[in-house]
KOLKEMI-753917 format. One record per residue (C-alpha): residue number from 1; x, y, z. Coordinates in Angstrom, 3 decimals. Each point is the difference from the previous one (the first is absolute). Example, Ala and Ser with C-alpha at 12.3 -4.5 7.8 and 13.67 -1.06 7.14 Angstrom:
// KOLKEMI-753917
<k: 1	xx: 12.300	yy: -4.500	zz: 7.800>
<k: 2	xx: 1.370	yy: 3.440	zz: -0.660>
END
This chain:
// KOLKEMI-753917
<k: 1	xx: -6.230	yy: 37.234	zz: 2.674>
<k: 2	xx: 3.070	yy: -2.026	zz: -0.922>
<k: 3	xx: -0.660	yy: -3.313	zz: -1.720>
<k: 4	xx: 1.793	yy: -3.143	zz: 1.144>
<k: 5	xx: 2.525	yy: -1.155	zz: -2.580>
<k: 6	xx: -0.789	yy: -3.641	zz: 0.773>
<k: 7	xx: -3.750	yy: -0.446	zz: -0.525>
<k: 8	xx: 0.070	yy: -3.807	zz: -0.025>
<k: 9	xx: 0.711	yy: -2.585	zz: 2.671>
<k: 10	xx: 2.594	yy: -2.783	zz: -0.082>
<k: 11	xx: -2.866	yy: -2.462	zz: -0.544>
<k: 12	xx: -1.223	yy: 2.043	zz: -3.009>
<k: 13	xx: 3.477	yy: -0.065	zz: -1.537>
<k: 14	xx: 0.358	yy: -3.754	zz: 0.557>
<k: 15	xx: -3.372	yy: -0.622	zz: -1.632>
<k: 16	xx: 0.983	yy: 2.150	zz: -2.983>
<k: 17	xx: 3.249	yy: -1.933	zz: -0.429>
<k: 18	xx: -1.768	yy: -3.352	zz: 0.270>
<k: 19	xx: -2.635	yy: 0.999	zz: -2.563>
<k: 20	xx: 2.704	yy: 1.283	zz: -2.362>
<k: 21	xx: 1.947	yy: -3.258	zz: 0.301>
<k: 22	xx: -3.135	yy: -2.071	zz: -0.631>
<k: 23	xx: -0.883	yy: 2.106	zz: -3.043>
<k: 24	xx: 3.514	yy: -0.423	zz: -1.422>
<k: 25	xx: -0.112	yy: -3.745	zz: 0.681>
<k: 26	xx: -3.347	yy: -0.389	zz: -1.774>
<k: 27	xx: 1.087	yy: 2.144	zz: -2.960>
<k: 28	xx: 3.317	yy: -1.867	zz: -0.300>
<k: 29	xx: -1.758	yy: -3.379	zz: -0.222>
<k: 30	xx: -2.150	yy: 1.293	zz: -2.854>
<k: 31	xx: 2.819	yy: 1.765	zz: -1.876>
<k: 32	xx: 3.000	yy: -2.240	zz: 0.614>
<k: 33	xx: 2.024	yy: 1.110	zz: -3.042>
<k: 34	xx: -0.379	yy: 3.695	zz: 0.795>
<k: 35	xx: 0.684	yy: -0.668	zz: 3.679>
<k: 36	xx: 3.158	yy: -1.929	zz: -0.896>
<k: 37	xx: 1.323	yy: 2.907	zz: -2.068>
<k: 38	xx: -0.934	yy: 2.485	zz: 2.711>
<k: 39	xx: 1.493	yy: -1.943	zz: 2.870>
<k: 40	xx: 3.356	yy: -0.471	zz: -1.765>
<k: 41	xx: 0.577	yy: 3.746	zz: 0.122>
<k: 42	xx: -0.125	yy: 0.586	zz: 3.749>
<k: 43	xx: -0.318	yy: -1.754	zz: 3.325>
<k: 44	xx: -1.220	yy: 2.169	zz: 2.871>
<k: 45	xx: 1.959	yy: -0.742	zz: 3.180>
<k: 46	xx: -1.867	yy: 2.375	zz: 2.302>
<k: 47	xx: 3.303	yy: 1.431	zz: 1.224>
<k: 48	xx: 0.333	yy: 2.966	zz: -2.349>
<k: 49	xx: 2.338	yy: -2.041	zz: -2.190>
<k: 50	xx: -1.008	yy: -1.284	zz: -3.431>
<k: 51	xx: 1.181	yy: -3.352	zz: -1.314>
<k: 52	xx: 0.386	yy: -0.038	zz: -3.790>
<k: 53	xx: -0.058	yy: -3.312	zz: -1.808>
<k: 54	xx: 1.335	yy: -0.055	zz: -3.525>
<k: 55	xx: 1.285	yy: -3.015	zz: -1.939>
<k: 56	xx: 0.182	yy: -2.013	zz: 3.191>
<k: 57	xx: 2.257	yy: 2.585	zz: 1.713>
<k: 58	xx: -1.198	yy: 1.945	zz: 3.015>
<k: 59	xx: 1.142	yy: 3.407	zz: 1.151>
<k: 60	xx: -1.238	yy: 2.451	zz: 2.599>
<k: 61	xx: -0.491	yy: 3.736	zz: 0.082>
<k: 62	xx: -1.133	yy: 2.349	zz: 2.741>
<k: 63	xx: -1.823	yy: 3.305	zz: -0.021>
<k: 64	xx: 2.466	yy: 1.196	zz: 2.638>
<k: 65	xx: 2.992	yy: -0.732	zz: -2.219>
<k: 66	xx: 2.325	yy: 2.880	zz: -0.864>
<k: 67	xx: -0.583	yy: -0.820	zz: -3.681>
<k: 68	xx: -3.771	yy: -0.033	zz: -0.440>
<k: 69	xx: -1.428	yy: -2.723	zz: -2.178>
<k: 70	xx: -2.708	yy: 0.757	zz: -2.546>
<k: 71	xx: -2.394	yy: -1.819	zz: 2.342>
<k: 72	xx: 0.373	yy: 2.749	zz: 2.609>
<k: 73	xx: 0.100	yy: 3.130	zz: -2.230>
<k: 74	xx: -2.533	yy: 1.034	zz: -2.652>
<k: 75	xx: 1.082	yy: 1.869	zz: -3.161>
<k: 76	xx: -0.811	yy: 3.707	zz: -0.296>
<k: 77	xx: -3.176	yy: -0.765	zz: -1.953>
<k: 78	xx: -1.292	yy: -2.059	zz: 2.925>
<k: 79	xx: -0.431	yy: -3.134	zz: -2.112>
<k: 80	xx: 1.910	yy: -3.121	zz: 0.937>
<k: 81	xx: 1.585	yy: -1.885	zz: -2.927>
<k: 82	xx: -1.723	yy: -3.225	zz: -0.965>
<k: 83	xx: 3.110	yy: -2.069	zz: 0.689>
<k: 84	xx: 0.545	yy: 1.468	zz: 3.486>
<k: 85	xx: -0.366	yy: -1.965	zz: 3.206>
<k: 86	xx: -3.500	yy: 0.048	zz: 1.458>
<k: 87	xx: -1.221	yy: -0.200	zz: 3.568>
<k: 88	xx: -2.761	yy: -2.358	zz: 1.062>
<k: 89	xx: -2.687	yy: 2.685	zz: -0.195>
<k: 90	xx: 0.404	yy: 0.167	zz: -3.810>
<k: 91	xx: -1.129	yy: -3.617	zz: -0.387>
<k: 92	xx: -2.680	yy: -0.107	zz: -2.755>
<k: 93	xx: -2.367	yy: -1.781	zz: 2.386>
<k: 94	xx: -0.314	yy: 3.220	zz: 2.014>
<k: 95	xx: -0.952	yy: 2.133	zz: -2.977>
<k: 96	xx: -3.489	yy: 1.534	zz: 0.068>
<k: 97	xx: -0.246	yy: -0.929	zz: -3.677>
<k: 98	xx: 0.597	yy: -3.701	zz: 0.605>
<k: 99	xx: -2.156	yy: -2.095	zz: -2.316>
<k: 100	xx: -0.756	yy: -2.318	zz: 2.903>
<k: 101	xx: -2.460	yy: 2.615	zz: 1.248>
<k: 102	xx: -2.233	yy: -0.853	zz: -2.970>
<k: 103	xx: -0.556	yy: -3.649	zz: 0.918>
<k: 104	xx: -3.452	yy: -1.532	zz: 0.177>
<k: 105	xx: -1.951	yy: 0.798	zz: 3.142>
<k: 106	xx: 0.000	yy: -3.659	zz: 1.092>
<k: 107	xx: 3.771	yy: -0.212	zz: -0.286>
<k: 108	xx: 0.320	yy: 3.222	zz: 1.949>
<k: 109	xx: -2.159	yy: -1.310	zz: 2.821>
<k: 110	xx: 2.082	yy: -3.181	zz: 0.293>
<k: 111	xx: 3.260	yy: 1.927	zz: -0.263>
<k: 112	xx: -1.142	yy: 2.435	zz: 2.676>
<k: 113	xx: -0.951	yy: -2.843	zz: 2.336>
<k: 114	xx: 3.350	yy: -1.724	zz: -0.509>
<k: 115	xx: 1.771	yy: 3.312	zz: 0.473>
<k: 116	xx: -1.944	yy: 0.620	zz: 3.211>
<k: 117	xx: 0.905	yy: -3.448	zz: 1.259>
<k: 118	xx: 3.689	yy: 0.273	zz: -0.862>
<k: 119	xx: 0.186	yy: 3.521	zz: 1.390>
<k: 120	xx: -1.672	yy: -1.188	zz: 3.197>
<k: 121	xx: 2.556	yy: -2.813	zz: 0.382>
<k: 122	xx: 2.858	yy: 2.464	zz: -0.453>
<k: 123	xx: -1.524	yy: 2.463	zz: 2.438>
<k: 124	xx: -1.213	yy: -2.375	zz: 2.732>
<k: 125	xx: 3.095	yy: -2.230	zz: 0.150>
<k: 126	xx: 3.246	yy: 1.932	zz: 0.249>
<k: 127	xx: 1.820	yy: -1.742	zz: 2.845>
<k: 128	xx: 0.039	yy: -3.469	zz: 1.565>
<k: 129	xx: 1.314	yy: -1.345	zz: 3.305>
<k: 130	xx: 0.702	yy: -3.734	zz: 0.331>
<k: 131	xx: 0.581	yy: -1.453	zz: 3.479>
<k: 132	xx: 1.466	yy: -3.514	zz: 0.205>
<k: 133	xx: 2.761	yy: -1.573	zz: 2.074>
<k: 134	xx: 1.377	yy: -2.044	zz: -2.907>
<k: 135	xx: 2.151	yy: 1.751	zz: -2.577>
<k: 136	xx: -0.989	yy: -2.439	zz: -2.749>
<k: 137	xx: -3.691	yy: 0.841	zz: 0.430>
<k: 138	xx: 0.744	yy: 3.728	zz: 0.089>
<k: 139	xx: 1.727	yy: -0.368	zz: -3.372>
<k: 140	xx: -2.717	yy: -2.206	zz: -1.514>
<k: 141	xx: -2.847	yy: 2.231	zz: 1.182>
<k: 142	xx: 1.853	yy: 3.095	zz: -1.170>
<k: 143	xx: 0.479	yy: -1.536	zz: -3.433>
<k: 144	xx: -3.637	yy: -1.086	zz: -0.288>
<k: 145	xx: -1.442	yy: 3.342	zz: 1.140>
<k: 146	xx: 2.408	yy: 1.886	zz: -2.258>
<k: 147	xx: -1.447	yy: -1.921	zz: -2.945>
<k: 148	xx: -3.496	yy: 0.955	zz: 1.147>
<k: 149	xx: 0.860	yy: 3.637	zz: 0.756>
<k: 150	xx: 3.211	yy: 0.789	zz: -1.919>
<k: 151	xx: -0.174	yy: 3.731	zz: 0.777>
<k: 152	xx: 0.071	yy: -0.394	zz: 3.796>
<k: 153	xx: 2.756	yy: 0.404	zz: 2.563>
<k: 154	xx: 0.413	yy: -3.058	zz: 2.251>
<k: 155	xx: 1.419	yy: 0.006	zz: 3.536>
<k: 156	xx: 0.565	yy: -3.069	zz: 2.192>
<k: 157	xx: 0.217	yy: -0.822	zz: 3.701>
<k: 158	xx: 0.770	yy: -3.177	zz: 1.947>
<k: 159	xx: -1.607	yy: 0.870	zz: 3.350>
<k: 160	xx: -2.856	yy: 2.036	zz: 1.436>
<k: 161	xx: 2.501	yy: 2.556	zz: 1.299>
<k: 162	xx: 1.562	yy: 0.420	zz: -3.446>
<k: 163	xx: -3.454	yy: 0.286	zz: -1.558>
<k: 164	xx: -0.983	yy: 2.836	zz: 2.338>
<k: 165	xx: 3.243	yy: 1.810	zz: -0.723>
<k: 166	xx: -0.725	yy: -0.246	zz: -3.725>
<k: 167	xx: -3.544	yy: 1.289	zz: 0.543>
<k: 168	xx: 1.222	yy: 2.928	zz: 2.125>
<k: 169	xx: 2.713	yy: 0.822	zz: -2.537>
<k: 170	xx: -2.482	yy: 0.037	zz: -2.879>
<k: 171	xx: -2.526	yy: 2.069	zz: 1.966>
<k: 172	xx: 2.725	yy: 2.580	zz: 0.627>
<k: 173	xx: 0.962	yy: 0.116	zz: -3.684>
<k: 174	xx: -3.644	yy: 0.255	zz: -1.073>
<k: 175	xx: -0.625	yy: 2.975	zz: 2.294>
<k: 176	xx: 3.079	yy: 1.782	zz: -1.381>
<k: 177	xx: -1.051	yy: -0.523	zz: -3.611>
<k: 178	xx: -3.629	yy: 1.027	zz: 0.550>
<k: 179	xx: -2.939	yy: -1.397	zz: -1.960>
<k: 180	xx: -2.544	yy: -2.498	zz: 1.265>
<k: 181	xx: 0.355	yy: -0.955	zz: 3.671>
<k: 182	xx: 1.105	yy: -3.603	zz: 0.590>
<k: 183	xx: -1.064	yy: -1.801	zz: 3.150>
<k: 184	xx: 2.899	yy: -2.485	zz: 0.001>
<k: 185	xx: 2.423	yy: 1.103	zz: -2.704>
<k: 186	xx: -0.667	yy: -2.796	zz: -2.489>
<k: 187	xx: -2.800	yy: -0.921	zz: -2.408>
<k: 188	xx: 0.389	yy: -3.768	zz: 0.402>
<k: 189	xx: 1.321	yy: -1.809	zz: 3.078>
<k: 190	xx: 0.597	yy: -3.762	zz: -0.248>
<k: 191	xx: 0.645	yy: -1.699	zz: 3.348>
<k: 192	xx: 1.080	yy: -3.578	zz: 0.759>
<k: 193	xx: -1.789	yy: -1.417	zz: 3.053>
<k: 194	xx: 2.914	yy: -2.010	zz: 1.415>
<k: 195	xx: 2.669	yy: 2.618	zz: 0.448>
<k: 196	xx: 3.096	yy: -0.991	zz: 1.973>
<k: 197	xx: 0.093	yy: -0.367	zz: 2.910>
<k: 198	xx: -3.502	yy: -1.387	zz: -0.457>
<k: 199	xx: -2.217	yy: -0.017	zz: 3.098>
<k: 200	xx: -3.467	yy: -1.486	zz: -0.181>
<k: 201	xx: -2.642	yy: 2.249	zz: 1.599>
<k: 202	xx: -1.132	yy: -1.261	zz: 3.404>
<k: 203	xx: -3.146	yy: 1.301	zz: 1.623>
<k: 204	xx: 0.168	yy: 1.702	zz: 3.419>
<k: 205	xx: 3.786	yy: -0.295	zz: 0.286>
<k: 206	xx: 0.831	yy: 3.636	zz: -0.726>
<k: 207	xx: 2.878	yy: -1.272	zz: -2.124>
<k: 208	xx: 1.060	yy: 2.298	zz: -2.843>
<k: 209	xx: -0.408	yy: -1.666	zz: -3.381>
<k: 210	xx: 2.250	yy: 0.940	zz: -2.877>
<k: 211	xx: -1.718	yy: -1.926	zz: -2.769>
<k: 212	xx: -1.382	yy: 1.473	zz: -3.187>
<k: 213	xx: -3.591	yy: 0.174	zz: 1.187>
<k: 214	xx: 1.019	yy: 2.194	zz: 2.961>
<k: 215	xx: 1.573	yy: 2.483	zz: -2.430>
<k: 216	xx: -3.080	yy: -0.066	zz: -2.234>
<k: 217	xx: -2.280	yy: 0.428	zz: 3.016>
<k: 218	xx: 1.900	yy: 3.084	zz: 1.134>
<k: 219	xx: -0.205	yy: 1.550	zz: -3.472>
<k: 220	xx: -3.698	yy: -0.851	zz: -0.185>
<k: 221	xx: -0.690	yy: 1.624	zz: 3.388>
<k: 222	xx: 1.812	yy: 3.174	zz: -1.001>
<k: 223	xx: -1.965	yy: 0.129	zz: -3.257>
<k: 224	xx: -3.256	yy: -0.389	zz: 1.957>
<k: 225	xx: 0.988	yy: 2.767	zz: 2.400>
<k: 226	xx: 0.962	yy: 2.300	zz: -2.870>
<k: 227	xx: -3.215	yy: -0.605	zz: -1.925>
<k: 228	xx: -2.124	yy: 0.442	zz: 3.136>
<k: 229	xx: 1.576	yy: 3.036	zz: 1.628>
<k: 230	xx: 1.657	yy: 1.806	zz: -2.913>
<k: 231	xx: -2.210	yy: 1.837	zz: -2.494>
<k: 232	xx: 2.768	yy: 0.008	zz: -2.622>
<k: 233	xx: 0.143	yy: -3.063	zz: -2.244>
<k: 234	xx: 3.316	yy: -1.797	zz: -0.250>
<k: 235	xx: 1.672	yy: -2.308	zz: -2.455>
<k: 236	xx: -0.453	yy: -3.306	zz: 1.816>
<k: 237	xx: 2.132	yy: -2.997	zz: -1.013>
<k: 238	xx: -1.252	yy: -3.263	zz: -1.411>
<k: 239	xx: 1.098	yy: -2.737	zz: 2.419>
<k: 240	xx: 0.811	yy: -3.567	zz: -1.052>
<k: 241	xx: 0.663	yy: -2.713	zz: 2.573>
<k: 242	xx: 2.039	yy: -2.938	zz: -1.254>
<k: 243	xx: 1.021	yy: -3.378	zz: 1.426>
<k: 244	xx: 1.399	yy: -3.359	zz: -1.048>
<k: 245	xx: -2.334	yy: -1.554	zz: 2.600>
<k: 246	xx: -3.215	yy: 1.516	zz: -1.264>
<k: 247	xx: -2.337	yy: -2.608	zz: 1.495>
<k: 248	xx: 1.284	yy: 0.851	zz: 3.453>
<k: 249	xx: 0.679	yy: 3.741	zz: -0.375>
<k: 250	xx: -2.893	yy: 1.196	zz: -2.176>
<k: 251	xx: -2.281	yy: 0.674	zz: 2.973>
<k: 252	xx: 2.623	yy: 2.179	zz: 1.733>
<k: 253	xx: 0.719	yy: 1.959	zz: -3.150>
<k: 254	xx: -3.654	yy: 0.605	zz: -0.848>
<k: 255	xx: -0.863	yy: 0.971	zz: 3.573>
<k: 256	xx: 2.918	yy: 2.447	zz: 0.128>
<k: 257	xx: -1.446	yy: 1.973	zz: -2.916>
<k: 258	xx: 1.719	yy: -1.249	zz: -3.154>
<k: 259	xx: -1.659	yy: 1.119	zz: -3.228>
<k: 260	xx: 1.371	yy: -3.099	zz: -1.750>
<k: 261	xx: 1.468	yy: -3.240	zz: 1.318>
<k: 262	xx: 2.500	yy: -1.866	zz: -2.179>
<k: 263	xx: 1.777	yy: -3.286	zz: 0.390>
<k: 264	xx: 3.511	yy: -0.875	zz: -1.039>
<k: 265	xx: 0.494	yy: -0.119	zz: -2.884>
<k: 266	xx: -2.237	yy: 3.061	zz: -0.540>
<k: 267	xx: -2.764	yy: 0.113	zz: -2.629>
<k: 268	xx: 0.791	yy: 0.563	zz: -3.661>
<k: 269	xx: 1.111	yy: 3.573	zz: -0.586>
<k: 270	xx: -2.331	yy: 0.773	zz: -2.884>
<k: 271	xx: -2.414	yy: 2.698	zz: -1.127>
<k: 272	xx: -2.925	yy: -1.510	zz: 1.925>
<k: 273	xx: 1.884	yy: 0.253	zz: 3.290>
<k: 274	xx: 1.117	yy: 3.527	zz: -0.832>
<k: 275	xx: -3.604	yy: 1.086	zz: -0.609>
<k: 276	xx: -1.198	yy: -1.628	zz: 3.235>
<k: 277	xx: 2.659	yy: 1.860	zz: 1.941>
<k: 278	xx: -0.699	yy: 3.278	zz: -1.800>
<k: 279	xx: -3.731	yy: -0.172	zz: 0.702>
<k: 280	xx: 0.569	yy: -0.859	zz: 3.660>
<k: 281	xx: 2.436	yy: 2.854	zz: 0.625>
<k: 282	xx: -2.174	yy: 2.543	zz: -1.839>
<k: 283	xx: -3.015	yy: -0.950	zz: 2.094>
<k: 284	xx: 2.127	yy: 0.135	zz: 3.150>
<k: 285	xx: 1.048	yy: 3.541	zz: -0.916>
<k: 286	xx: -3.557	yy: 1.106	zz: -0.823>
<k: 287	xx: 0.743	yy: 0.766	zz: -3.643>
<k: 288	xx: -3.097	yy: 1.113	zz: -1.945>
<k: 289	xx: -1.869	yy: -2.182	zz: -2.508>
<k: 290	xx: 2.110	yy: -3.124	zz: 0.562>
<k: 291	xx: -2.814	yy: -2.502	zz: -0.525>
<k: 292	xx: -1.169	yy: 1.758	zz: -3.168>
<k: 293	xx: 3.516	yy: 0.016	zz: -1.461>
<k: 294	xx: 0.528	yy: -3.726	zz: 0.565>
<k: 295	xx: -3.483	yy: -0.863	zz: -1.223>
<k: 296	xx: 0.672	yy: 1.782	zz: -3.269>
<k: 297	xx: 3.349	yy: -1.745	zz: -0.425>
<k: 298	xx: -1.573	yy: -3.422	zz: 0.550>
<k: 299	xx: -2.495	yy: 0.401	zz: -2.843>
END
């Protein structure tokens, strides 16, 4: 029978890329002089074009150029010259003969745990939606979360309606690209309670509320319905409710189903917060061996 040419999923490819990047990063920190010499030769742009850096001058070449560069054509003997441009996959860190594979067992255990953690952060947090009626807070939150998760894509919305449009747009794009099924398009959704026009919830009035907690509650209900009636697991988002009036709004945000509740200004964007968020989202998505992984890292 014919064999599928693509035997890996999009998630498998992403994990491979993340692990390769982490391995290069670790190797580069240990061998800075070699890394410096290697990185001066070539910068991979991911577009099929190669950026050469020599004596402070940059130039580009393309494999589709009418005049092929020595980076795109091998000599007849099949051996690339030592001074030729190299692609990212020739980085010494990815060699099977890397001396880093001979480290002490204890160092390997720690390195593997850190690699697992960093890989998990890269895999679990790929996209963020921030919902706030004030442009200044959208910018500040975007900046803070970008420091915490520099690899992520960040989208913003000012109203509940805009937020739902962003969620629907991302769900559509996710389905087209394949891979793991998202429930609401994003990995992290941060929602301000007092969205404009802000309407305080009133019992037994039947009045539609357009505050942040109503948006969170709707997402939470859909997640519950999916997890109860759908046998297929989904990539559920981590939800953060946020308010400048935390003493008054905390109860609404917690009751609506927020995984975290932040005030304004938000908590310090540091490694401790990142690990709290990572653990919470992994548990929410039923990832295996989460507790064991974090217990080992805390030793």
